[in-house]
C-alpha positions in Angstrom: 24.2 70.1 26.0 26.1 67.1 27.0 27.2 66.3 30.5 30.1 63.9 30.7 30.2 63.5 34.5 27.1 62.6 36.5 26.1 60.2 39.3 22.5 59.8 38.1 22.1 55.9 38.5 20.1 55.1 41.6 21.6 53.2 44.5 25.1 52.7 43.3 27.3 55.2 45.0 26.9 58.6 46.7 24.4 59.8 44.1 20.7 59.3 44.2 19.7 56.7 46.8 16.6 55.6 44.9 14.9 55.8 41.5 12.6 58.7 42.4 15.7 60.9 43.2 17.3 59.7 40.0 14.3 60.7 38.0 14.2 64.1 39.8 17.8 64.6 38.8 16.9 63.7 35.2 14.1 66.3 35.2 16.5 68.9 36.5 18.9 68.0 33.7 16.3 68.6 31.1 15.4 71.9 32.7 19.0 72.9 32.6 19.2 72.1 28.8 21.1 68.8 29.0 20.1 66.3 26.4 22.8 63.5 27.0 24.2 62.6 30.3 27.0 60.1 30.9 26.3 57.9 34.0 29.7 57.8 35.7 29.3 56.1 39.1 32.4 55.8 41.2 34.5 52.8 40.5 36.7 52.4 43.5 37.1 50.4 46.6 34.5 52.1 48.8 31.6 51.4 46.3 30.7 47.9 45.3 29.9 48.6 41.6 30.2 45.9 39.1 31.4 47.4 35.8 29.9 44.7 33.8 26.4 45.5 35.1 26.6 49.2 34.1 25.3 48.7 30.5 22.2 46.9 31.6 21.5 49.4 34.4 21.7 52.2 31.8 19.4 50.5 29.5 16.9 49.9 32.2 17.1 53.6 33.3 16.7 54.9 29.8 13.5 52.7 29.4 12.2 54.3 32.6 12.9 57.8 31.4 10.9 57.0 28.2 8.0 55.9 30.4 8.2 59.1 32.3 8.1 61.1 29.1 11.7 62.4 29.5 13.9 63.0 26.5 17.2 62.8 28.3 19.4 60.1 27.0 21.9 58.5 29.3 25.1 56.7 28.2 27.4 54.4 30.3 30.7 55.3 31.9 32.3 55.4 35.2 34.4 57.8 37.3 37.3 55.4 37.9 40.0 55.6 40.6 43.2 55.2 38.8 44.5 52.3 40.9 41.2 50.5 40.3 41.4 51.2 36.6 44.7 49.4 36.3 43.2 46.2 37.8 40.2 46.1 35.4 40.4 43.4 32.7 39.6 44.4 29.1 35.8 43.8 29.3 35.5 45.7 32.5 37.6 48.6 31.1 35.5 48.7 28.0 32.3 48.8 30.1 33.4 51.9 32.1 34.7 53.9 29.2 32.3 56.7 28.1 29.7 55.3 25.9 31.9 52.2 25.5 34.4 54.2 23.5 38.0 54.8 24.3 37.8 57.7 26.7 37.9 57.1 30.3 36.9 59.5 33.1 39.6 59.1 35.7 39.2 60.5 39.2 41.8 63.1 40.0 43.9 62.0 43.1 42.9 63.6 46.4 46.1 63.0 48.2 49.8 63.0 47.4 51.1 60.7 44.7 54.6 60.4 43.4 55.3 59.3 39.8 52.6 56.6 40.1 50.1 59.1 38.6 51.9 59.6 35.3 52.9 55.9 35.1 49.3 54.8 35.6 48.0 57.2 33.0 50.7 56.0 30.6 49.6 52.4 31.2 46.1 53.2 30.3 47.2 54.9 27.1 49.2 51.8 26.4 45.9 49.8 26.5 44.3 52.2 24.0 42.5 54.3 26.4 42.5 58.2 26.6 42.2 59.3 30.2 40.0 62.4 31.1 40.9 63.8 34.5 37.7 64.4 36.5 37.6 67.7 38.5 41.5 68.2 38.7 40.8 71.8 40.0 39.5 70.2 43.1 42.5 67.9 43.7 44.8 68.7 46.6 47.7 67.3 44.5 47.1 69.8 41.6 46.1 72.7 43.8 49.6 72.4 45.3 51.3 71.9 42.0 49.3 73.3 39.1 52.4 72.9 36.8 52.2 69.1 37.3 48.6 69.1 36.1 49.5 71.1 33.0 52.4 68.7 32.3 49.9 65.7 32.6 47.5 67.4 30.2 50.3 68.3 27.8 51.3 64.6 27.9 48.0 63.6 26.5 45.4 63.5 29.2 42.2 65.5 28.8 40.9 67.8 31.5 37.2 68.1 32.7 36.4 70.7 35.3 33.2 70.9 37.4 30.8 73.7 36.5 30.2 74.5 40.1 34.0 75.2 40.6 33.7 78.0 38.1 31.2 79.7 40.4 33.2 79.1 43.5 31.1 76.3 44.8 34.1 74.4 46.0 36.0 77.3 47.4 38.4 80.0 46.1 41.3 77.7 45.4 39.5 75.4 42.9 37.9 78.5 41.3 41.3 80.1 40.8 42.8 76.9 39.3 39.8 76.5 37.0 40.3 80.0 35.7 43.9 79.4 35.2 43.3 76.2 33.2 40.7 77.9 31.1 43.0 80.8 30.5 45.7 78.5 29.5 43.5 76.7 27.1 43.9 73.2 28.6 40.3 72.5 29.6 38.5 70.1 27.2 35.1 69.7 29.0 32.9 71.3 31.7 30.6 68.9 33.4 28.2 69.0 36.4 29.4 66.1 38.6 25.7 66.1 39.6 24.8 63.9 42.5 21.2 65.1 43.0 18.8 67.8 42.1 19.1 69.8 45.3 22.6 70.0 46.7 24.7 69.0 43.7 22.4 70.1 40.8 23.4 70.0 37.0 23.7 73.6 36.3 26.3 73.8 33.7 25.7 77.4 32.3 25.6 79.1 35.7 29.2 78.3 36.1 30.2 80.1 33.0 28.1 83.1 33.9 29.9 83.3 37.2 33.3 82.9 35.6 32.8 85.8 33.3 33.8 87.9 36.3 37.3 86.5 36.1 37.4 85.7 32.4 35.2 88.2 30.6 33.7 86.4 27.6 34.1 82.8 28.7 30.4 82.4 28.4 30.7 82.7 24.7 32.8 79.6 24.7 30.2 77.5 26.8 29.1 75.6 23.6 32.4 74.3 22.9 33.0 72.9 26.4 29.4 71.6 26.9 28.4 70.3 23.4 31.1 70.3 20.7 33.9 68.7 22.7 31.9 66.2 24.7 30.1 65.2 21.4 33.5 64.5 19.8 34.5 62.4 22.9 31.4 60.3 22.8 32.0 59.7 19.2 35.5 58.5 19.9 37.2 61.6 18.3 39.8 63.9 19.7 38.0 67.1 20.5 40.9 69.2 19.3 42.5 72.2 21.1 40.2 74.3 23.3 39.6 77.8 22.4 42.6 79.8 23.8 41.4 83.4 23.2 38.2 84.7 24.7 35.6 85.3 22.2 37.4 83.1 19.6 34.5 80.7 19.2 31.9 83.4 18.7 34.1 85.1 16.1 34.6 81.9 14.3 30.8 81.2 14.2 30.2 84.7 12.7 32.8 84.1 10.1 31.5 80.7 9.1 27.7 81.5 9.4 27.4 82.7 5.7 29.2 79.5 4.5 26.8 77.3 6.5 23.9 79.1 5.2 
């Protein structure tokens, strides 16, 4: 699986405080079946993260993973506050895009915003960057106005929800909104937003298992949200439309299996 939203790098933000905890999180990811993780530290005013240092930090951490005998591969990125994103120069913006591609994980607004959200996302698109909204199901703005979120996604933004939200880890409201988004077919990725191996672990599949209660059959689509779509994003390709009908992906796999041998 591929996890597009993690805070695995040590000592940068509110993720692991030191290398030992980062390595513990990496081991937890391997145990959970994650082979590739995007390091997406917060890029915002309350964390002093230099975007231009992220590539070197990721390379150094990958080298340490190899020394520890871990197969997890980490790619660079950032969870970027929209206002901060609009102040980045081209080199900084490139540095925080996922795997230095043209997809950018944008932190969903926590508090009320007027038209600045849509204008900011449009400005990023104008610079050749495709925004991916991080955990919009947990945003007070979108919880109060789900239709606005759906309009933003229809306008070209992608949507990444947190696996723990599917299991109710952030409360009933985010779980209900995540279910609505999945049912509507506007989710493009499910990520862990892991901060550590204890309190915010990287358990992607547990969320799908729990969501089966509200959306029977959603677990059959887990591969699309955790491997197929995020792989396309890291390769710079549009992931295409999410499966809209439950069980659609498993039926498609059965139909194409004879053709694929």
